[in-house]
C-alpha positions in Angstrom: 6.7 -60.7 -134.2 6.7 -57.0 -134.6 3.5 -55.3 -135.8 3.3 -52.7 -138.5 1.2 -49.6 -137.3 -0.9 -48.4 -140.2 -3.0 -45.5 -139.4 -4.1 -42.7 -141.6 -4.5 -40.1 -138.7 -1.4 -38.2 -139.8 -2.4 -38.1 -143.4 -5.9 -37.0 -142.4 -4.4 -34.3 -140.2 -2.3 -33.0 -143.1 -5.3 -32.9 -145.3 -7.3 -30.9 -142.8 -4.4 -28.5 -142.4 -4.2 -28.0 -146.1 -8.0 -27.4 -146.3 -7.9 -25.0 -143.4 -5.1 -23.0 -144.9 -6.9 -22.7 -148.2 -10.1 -21.6 -146.5 -8.7 -19.0 -144.2 -10.7 -16.2 -146.0 -13.8 -18.3 -146.3 -16.8 -17.3 -144.1 -17.4 -19.2 -140.8 -19.8 -22.1 -141.1 -23.3 -21.3 -139.8 -25.5 -23.7 -137.8 -29.2 -24.6 -138.3 -31.6 -24.8 -141.0 -33.1 -27.5 -143.3 -31.4 -28.7 -146.4 -33.7 -30.1 -149.1 -32.3 -32.4 -151.8 -34.3 -33.6 -154.8 -33.2 -37.1 -155.9 -34.2 -39.3 -158.8 -34.0 -42.4 -156.6 -35.3 -43.3 -153.2 -34.1 -45.6 -150.4 -35.7 -49.0 -150.4 -34.4 -49.8 -147.0 -32.2 -48.3 -144.4 -30.8 -51.6 -143.2 -27.1 -51.5 -144.2 -26.9 -55.3 -144.7 -29.5 -55.5 -147.3 -29.3 -53.1 -150.3 -27.3 -52.8 -153.4 -29.2 -49.7 -154.8 -27.7 -46.3 -154.6 -30.9 -44.8 -153.4 -30.5 -46.7 -150.2 -26.7 -46.6 -149.9 -26.3 -42.9 -150.2 -28.9 -42.4 -147.5 -27.4 -44.9 -145.1 -24.0 -43.2 -145.4 -25.6 -40.2 -143.6 -26.9 -42.3 -140.8 -24.4 -45.1 -140.3 -20.6 -45.4 -140.0 -17.9 -48.0 -140.5 -14.7 -48.6 -138.7 -12.7 -47.2 -141.7 -14.1 -44.4 -143.7 -13.7 -42.9 -147.2 -11.8 -39.7 -147.1 -13.0 -36.2 -148.1 -12.8 -37.1 -151.8 -13.6 -40.9 -151.7 -10.3 -41.8 -153.4 -8.5 -42.7 -150.1 -9.2 -44.0 -146.6 -9.1 -42.4 -143.2 -9.9 -43.6 -139.7 -13.7 -43.9 -138.9 -15.0 -45.5 -135.7 -11.6 -47.1 -135.4 -9.1 -44.4 -134.6 -6.2 -46.6 -135.7 -5.2 -50.1 -136.6 -2.3 -52.6 -136.6 -1.5 -55.1 -139.4 0.6 -58.1 -138.6 3.7 -58.7 -140.7 2.1 -61.7 -142.4 -0.9 -59.6 -143.4 -3.4 -61.9 -141.7 -4.3 -60.2 -138.4 -5.9 -56.7 -138.2 -6.3 -55.1 -134.8 -8.6 -52.1 -134.6 -8.7 -49.6 -131.8 -12.2 -48.2 -131.4 -12.6 -44.5 -130.4 -13.3 -43.9 -126.8 -16.7 -42.3 -125.8 -18.5 -42.8 -129.0 -22.3 -43.6 -128.6 -25.1 -44.5 -130.9 -27.9 -42.1 -131.8 -29.9 -43.7 -128.9 -27.1 -42.7 -126.4 -25.9 -46.2 -125.7 -22.1 -46.8 -126.0 -20.4 -48.4 -129.1 -18.7 -51.6 -128.1 -16.4 -54.2 -129.6 -19.4 -56.7 -129.3 -21.5 -54.3 -131.6 -18.5 -54.3 -134.1 -18.3 -58.0 -134.1 -22.0 -58.5 -134.6 -22.0 -56.0 -137.5 -19.0 -57.7 -139.2 -20.8 -61.0 -138.8 -23.8 -59.6 -140.6 -21.8 -58.2 -143.6 -19.5 -61.2 -143.9 -22.2 -63.8 -144.1 -21.7 -65.5 -147.5 -25.4 -65.0 -148.2 -25.3 -61.3 -147.7 -25.0 -59.0 -150.8 -21.4 -58.0 -150.0 -20.3 -61.2 -148.3 -17.8 -61.8 -151.1 -15.8 -58.8 -150.0 -15.2 -60.5 -146.6 -14.8 -64.1 -147.8 -11.3 -64.2 -146.4 -12.3 -63.3 -142.8 -11.7 -66.3 -140.7 -12.7 -64.9 -137.2 -13.4 -61.7 -135.3 -12.8 -61.4 -131.5 -12.3 -59.0 -128.7 -8.6 -58.8 -127.4 -7.8 -58.8 -123.7 -7.2 -55.0 -123.8 -10.6 -54.3 -125.4 -9.7 -54.0 -129.1 -11.2 -55.7 -132.1 -9.1 -58.4 -133.9 -9.8 -59.7 -137.3 -8.1 -62.8 -138.6 -7.9 -63.6 -142.4 -7.5 -67.0 -143.9 -5.2 -65.5 -146.4 -3.7 -62.0 -147.2 -6.3 -59.7 -148.8 -4.9 -56.3 -149.9 -8.5 -54.9 -150.3 -9.8 -55.7 -146.9 -9.3 -52.2 -145.4 -11.2 -50.8 -148.3 -13.9 -53.3 -147.8 -14.1 -52.1 -144.2 -15.1 -48.7 -145.5 -18.3 -50.1 -147.2 -21.7 -48.8 -146.0 -22.5 -52.5 -145.5 -19.7 -52.7 -142.9 -21.4 -50.1 -140.8 -21.3 -50.7 -137.0 -24.9 -50.8 -135.7 -26.4 -51.3 -132.2 -26.6 -55.0 -131.8 -29.3 -54.6 -129.2 -31.5 -52.4 -131.3 -31.0 -54.6 -134.4 -31.8 -57.8 -132.7 -34.8 -56.3 -130.9 -36.6 -55.3 -134.1 -34.8 -56.1 -137.4 -37.8 -54.9 -139.6 -38.1 -51.6 -137.6 -34.4 -51.1 -137.8 -34.7 -51.0 -141.6 -36.7 -47.8 -141.1 -35.0 -46.2 -138.1 -31.5 -47.5 -137.8 -29.6 -47.0 -134.5 -26.0 -46.0 -135.8 -23.3 -43.5 -135.0 -23.6 -41.2 -138.1 -24.2 -37.4 -138.1 -28.0 -37.9 -138.8 -30.8 -40.0 -137.5 -34.1 -40.8 -139.1 -37.2 -38.6 -138.1 -39.6 -39.9 -140.7 -39.4 -42.2 -143.8 -42.3 -42.3 -146.2 -41.7 -44.6 -149.3 -42.4 -42.9 -152.5 -42.1 -39.5 -151.0 -39.2 -38.4 -148.8 -36.7 -39.3 -146.0 -36.3 -36.8 -143.3 -33.1 -36.8 -141.2 -32.4 -34.7 -138.1 -29.0 -34.1 -136.4 -27.8 -36.9 -134.2 -27.3 -35.1 -130.8 -24.7 -37.6 -129.8 -22.4 -37.3 -132.9 -18.7 -37.5 -132.1 -17.0 -35.4 -134.9 -16.3 -31.8 -134.3 -16.9 -28.9 -136.6 -14.5 -26.1 -137.3 -16.3 -24.0 -134.5 -15.3 -26.7 -131.9 -18.8 -28.0 -131.6 -20.3 -31.3 -132.6 -21.4 -31.8 -136.3 -23.5 -31.6 -138.2 -24.2 -27.9 -138.9 -27.6 -28.5 -140.2 -30.6 -29.2 -138.1 -32.5 -31.3 -140.7 -32.1 -32.8 -144.2 -35.0 -33.7 -146.5 -34.2 -36.3 -149.1 -37.1 -35.8 -151.5 -37.9 -38.4 -154.2 -38.4 -36.6 -157.5 -37.9 -39.1 -160.3 -39.0 -36.6 -163.1 -35.8 -34.7 -164.1 -37.6 -31.5 -165.3 -39.4 -31.3 -161.9 -36.1 -31.4 -160.1 -34.8 -28.5 -162.3 -37.8 -26.4 -161.7 -37.6 -27.2 -158.0 -34.1 -25.7 -157.9 -35.0 -22.6 -160.0 -38.1 -22.0 -157.9 -36.3 -22.2 -154.7 -38.4 -25.3 -153.5 -35.3 -27.4 -153.1 -31.6 -26.6 -152.3 -29.8 -29.3 -154.2 -30.8 -31.4 -157.2 -29.0 -34.6 -158.1 -28.6 -36.2 -161.6 -29.0 -33.0 -163.4 -30.4 -33.7 -167.0 -27.4 -33.3 -169.1 -29.3 -31.3 -171.8 -30.0 -28.6 -169.2 -26.6 -28.6 -167.4 -25.0 -25.9 -169.4 -28.0 -23.5 -168.9 -28.0 -24.1 -165.1 -24.1 -23.4 -165.1 -24.7 -20.1 -167.0 -27.7 -18.9 -165.1 -25.5 -16.9 -162.7 -27.4 -18.0 -159.6 -26.9 -21.7 -159.0 -23.7 -23.8 -159.0 -23.3 -26.8 -161.3 -21.2 -29.5 -159.8 -19.3 -31.9 -162.2 -17.6 -34.4 -159.9 -15.3 -37.2 -160.6 -17.0 -40.6 -160.1 -16.5 -44.3 -159.8 -19.4 -44.8 -162.2 -19.6 -46.6 -165.6 -22.6 -46.5 -167.9 -22.7 -49.5 -170.0 -24.8 -52.2 -171.7 -25.0 -55.4 -169.7 -24.7 -58.5 -171.9 -25.9 -61.9 -171.0 -23.3 -64.4 -172.2 -25.6 -67.3 -171.6 -28.1 -66.1 -174.3 -27.6 -66.6 -178.0 -26.3 -64.9 -180.1 -24.5 -63.0 -177.3 -22.8 -66.3 -176.2 -20.5 -65.9 -179.2 -17.5 -63.5 -178.4 -17.4 -62.4 -182.0 -20.9 -61.1 -181.8 -20.2 -59.3 -178.5 -16.9 -57.6 -180.0 -18.9 -56.8 -183.2 -21.4 -55.0 -181.0 -18.5 -52.9 -179.5 -17.1 -52.1 -182.9 -20.6 -51.0 -184.1 -21.1 -48.5 -181.2 -20.7 -45.0 -182.3 -19.4 -43.5 -179.1 -18.9 -40.1 -180.5 -22.6 -39.9 -181.4 -23.6 -41.1 -177.9 -21.2 -38.8 -176.1 -22.6 -35.8 -178.0 -26.3 -36.6 -178.4 -26.9 -38.2 -175.0 -24.2 -37.0 -172.6 -23.6 -33.6 -174.1 -19.9 -34.0 -173.8 -19.9 -34.8 -170.1 -17.7 -37.8 -169.5 -15.1 -39.9 -171.2 -15.3 -42.8 -173.6 -14.4 -45.9 -171.5 -11.7 -48.5 -172.2 -12.8 -50.8 -169.4 -15.6 -53.0 -168.3 -15.7 -51.3 -164.9 -15.3 -47.7 -163.6 -12.1 -45.8 -163.2 -11.2 -47.0 -159.7 -7.7 -46.9 -158.2 -6.1 -49.5 -160.5 -7.8 -48.4 -163.8 -5.2 -48.5 -166.6 -5.1 -46.0 -169.5 -2.8 -48.5 -171.3 -5.7 -50.6 -172.5 -6.6 -49.6 -176.1 -10.1 -48.6 -176.9 -12.1 -50.9 -179.2 -12.5 -48.5 -182.2 -15.7 -47.7 -184.0 -15.3 -49.8 -187.2 -18.4 -51.0 -189.0 -16.5 -53.0 -191.5 -14.8 -55.0 -188.8 -18.2 -55.4 -187.0 -19.7 -56.7 -190.3 -16.9 -59.1 -190.8 -17.2 -60.5 -187.2 -21.0 -60.9 -187.5 -20.5 -62.8 -190.8 -17.7 -65.0 -189.4 -20.0 -65.9 -186.5 -22.5 -67.2 -188.8 -25.2 -65.1 -187.3 -28.7 -66.5 -188.1 -30.8 -63.4 -187.5 -31.8 -64.2 -183.9 -33.2 -60.9 -182.5 -31.2 -59.1 -179.8 -33.6 -57.6 -177.3 -32.1 -54.4 -176.0 -33.9 -53.5 -172.7 -34.2 -50.0 -171.2 -35.8 -48.6 -168.3 -39.3 -47.2 -169.1 -39.4 -43.4 -169.1 -35.6 -43.0 -169.2 -35.1 -40.7 -172.2 -31.3 -40.9 -172.2 -31.5 -44.6 -172.4 -33.8 -44.5 -175.1 -31.5 -42.3 -177.1 -28.6 -44.5 -176.4 -30.7 -47.6 -177.5 -31.7 -45.9 -180.8 -28.1 -45.1 -181.7 -27.0 -48.7 -180.7 -29.9 -50.1 -182.7 -28.7 -48.2 -185.8 -25.1 -49.1 -185.5 -25.7 -52.8 -184.6 -28.3 -53.0 -187.5 -25.7 -51.7 -190.0 -23.3 -54.4 -188.7 -26.1 -56.9 -189.7 -27.6 -57.6 -186.3 -31.4 -57.6 -185.7 -32.2 -55.5 -182.6 -35.5 -55.0 -180.9 -35.8 -52.2 -178.1 -38.0 -53.2 -175.2 -39.0 -51.3 -172.1 -39.7 -52.2 -168.5 -39.9 -50.2 -165.3 -36.5 -49.9 -163.6 -37.4 -52.5 -160.8 -38.7 -55.0 -163.3 -35.9 -54.5 -165.7 -33.2 -55.0 -162.9 -35.1 -58.0 -161.8 -34.9 -59.6 -165.3 -31.2 -58.9 -165.3 -30.7 -60.6 -161.9 -32.6 -63.7 -163.1 -30.7 -63.8 -166.4 -33.9 -63.3 -168.3 -32.5 -60.8 -170.7 -30.1 -60.3 -173.6 -28.8 -56.7 -173.3 -29.7 -53.9 -170.9 -28.7 -50.3 -170.9 -27.7 -49.4 -167.3 -24.7 -48.6 -165.1 -22.6 -49.5 -162.1 -20.9 -47.6 -159.3 -18.1 -48.6 -156.9 -18.7 -48.2 -153.2 -15.0 -48.3 -152.3 -11.7 -47.0 -153.6 -10.2 -50.3 -154.5 -10.6 -52.0 -157.8 -11.2 -55.4 -156.2 -14.9 -54.9 -155.2 -16.2 -54.4 -158.8 -13.5 -56.5 -160.5 -14.6 -59.4 -158.5 -18.3 -58.7 -158.6 -18.3 -58.3 -162.3 -15.7 -60.8 -163.6 -15.6 -63.6 -161.1 -18.3 -66.2 -162.1 -17.9 -68.1 -158.8 -19.5 -65.3 -156.9 -23.3 -65.3 -156.1 -24.3 -62.7 -158.8 -23.0 -64.8 -161.8 -20.4 -62.1 -162.7 -22.9 -59.5 -162.0 -25.6 -61.1 -164.0 -23.5 -61.5 -167.2 -22.8 -65.2 -166.9 -19.2 -64.4 -168.0 -16.7 -67.1 -167.3 -13.0 -66.9 -167.6 -10.7 -69.1 -165.3 -7.7 -67.0 -166.1 -9.4 -63.8 -164.8 -10.5 -65.6 -161.6 -6.9 -66.6 -161.0 -5.5 -63.1 -161.6 -8.1 -61.6 -159.2 -6.9 -64.0 -156.5 -3.3 -62.9 -157.1 -4.3 -59.2 -157.0 -5.9 -59.7 -153.7 -3.1 -61.7 -152.2 -0.3 -59.0 -152.7 0.3 -55.6 -151.0 2.8 -54.6 -153.7 1.0 -51.7 -155.4 3.0 -52.0 -158.7 2.2 -55.7 -158.8 -1.5 -55.1 -158.2 -1.5 -52.4 -160.9 -0.1 -54.8 -163.4 -2.6 -57.5 -162.5 -5.6 -55.3 -162.7 -4.3 -53.9 -166.0 -4.2 -57.6 -167.3 -7.7 -58.2 -166.0 -9.0 -55.0 -167.5 -7.5 -55.9 -170.9 -8.8 -59.4 -170.9 -12.3 -58.7 -169.8 -12.9 -55.6 -171.9 -11.7 -57.4 -175.1 -13.7 -60.5 -174.3 -16.7 -58.2 -175.0 -17.9 -58.5 -171.5 -20.2 -55.6 -172.1 -20.6 -52.6 -174.3 -19.1 -49.7 -172.2 -20.7 -46.3 -173.0 -19.3 -43.6 -170.6 -17.3 -42.8 -167.7 -19.9 -40.4 -166.5 -19.3 -37.9 -163.7 -21.6 -37.0 -161.1 -23.6 -33.8 -162.1 -25.5 -32.0 -159.4 -26.6 -28.4 -158.8 -27.3 -26.3 -155.7 -28.3 -22.8 -154.8 -26.2 -20.0 -153.5 -27.1 -20.6 -149.9 -25.5 -24.1 -149.9 -22.0 -24.2 -148.7 -19.4 -26.9 -148.7 -21.3 -29.3 -150.8 -19.3 -32.1 -152.4 -20.2 -35.3 -154.2 -17.4 -37.8 -153.5 -16.2 -40.5 -156.0 -18.2 -43.2 -154.4 -21.4 -41.3 -155.1 -22.6 -39.9 -151.8 -22.1 -36.6 -150.0 -20.6 -35.6 -146.5 -23.8 -33.8 -145.3 -22.2 -33.5 -142.0 -20.0 -30.7 -143.3 -22.7 -28.8 -145.3 -24.1 -25.6 -144.1 -26.5 -22.9 -145.2 -25.8 -19.3 -145.6 -29.1 -18.0 -144.3 
């Protein structure tokens, strides 16, 4: 049977040429220096097989790498530790050719055995991202030293899943020798390695002397000597740090100060497309939210215009979906309109008995408090009793995980460029997170998700995900708030900074004009 060679090397090369042509007049990248980034979240672990928090994920992306990589924007894929791959005609067998000569940060060679070990960790059904690899039947090394993955059934999203941070290839020897220690100092192949890691303060990364990618000067990346990821949860402190020159980059710019930063003439404001959705989680197992009419009423009674202006200051887009705008997002799904009369009618039709709806927010999160206040007003006008409660972010998310909540103002992001990850995570109740802590159940949706995974026909997948989006959104899965872009800011010395759609940054390419 003939194999179909599918490699993105040519596409990546063309993209590089386009960038190179566009940048012919740009200054040459300089080497050296320390980049300091102020972040509102911190890594909880650096073990790629444990986390689901972005504080950890975005740091791991600088230290570890997968066989397949997100491209320069995050919207596509390109070869990572695998330089190419073959896919059998039946879509069941994937054969990856690993790059020659790549070593881990400790100097030991990357082997197929390391890749098999790593895929075994991420595909464990008990692992947080095991659902993305549920169709992997076996992994093995071929006679000619390549990695072969056999699926139990076709899965069009598996290559995108291979680009997950949690599919990172780690040193099997280092991981097995000290799993707990590995979570603080991973041995991987990324452009940086850990120098120090102090919870509640900062993570310091230094250049990996064994990194394999080359810079535009023909030398190994990264350009930077060191990166300091500083934990600064208070937004005003991040802004002051940038203005005072104490930090080079700030993430999650407070939106009420974004325009002023953009106009200051010194720093650059970055507003980058994202795979992020801010929304109100709803627990379908808790009355009165177990009634679809109440959930849809909550959507009709949400004043999106007020929220967009008062909370998000015009940054973003009113969402028509239960999940972010990933590759198969459809603009053909109509928005649930702001309609208080319709909301009142649905509440009355449901026979609502006055049971209070507790709307949970993260303590100290001023934008969430503003959102909750606007929701409380609108939902109250529809006839619903609302109580706003606060908990620190860890406690609040813990309540959500256990199902011990009714409604929770939060968000979600996609780690890959394929709709399957979040569509399955959020809408498939047979998974380990109870449809991402919503307890939403719809057998038709589960069936459509399976169909979308099983076909490689792009038009067919687009139609299936459109149907899924339409059904789940109009079931009142949640109360979507905003397709919020990533808003960061950086000083004039920072060059080639870019936040990609999956949320992290290719720090290997950043340099300082010193």
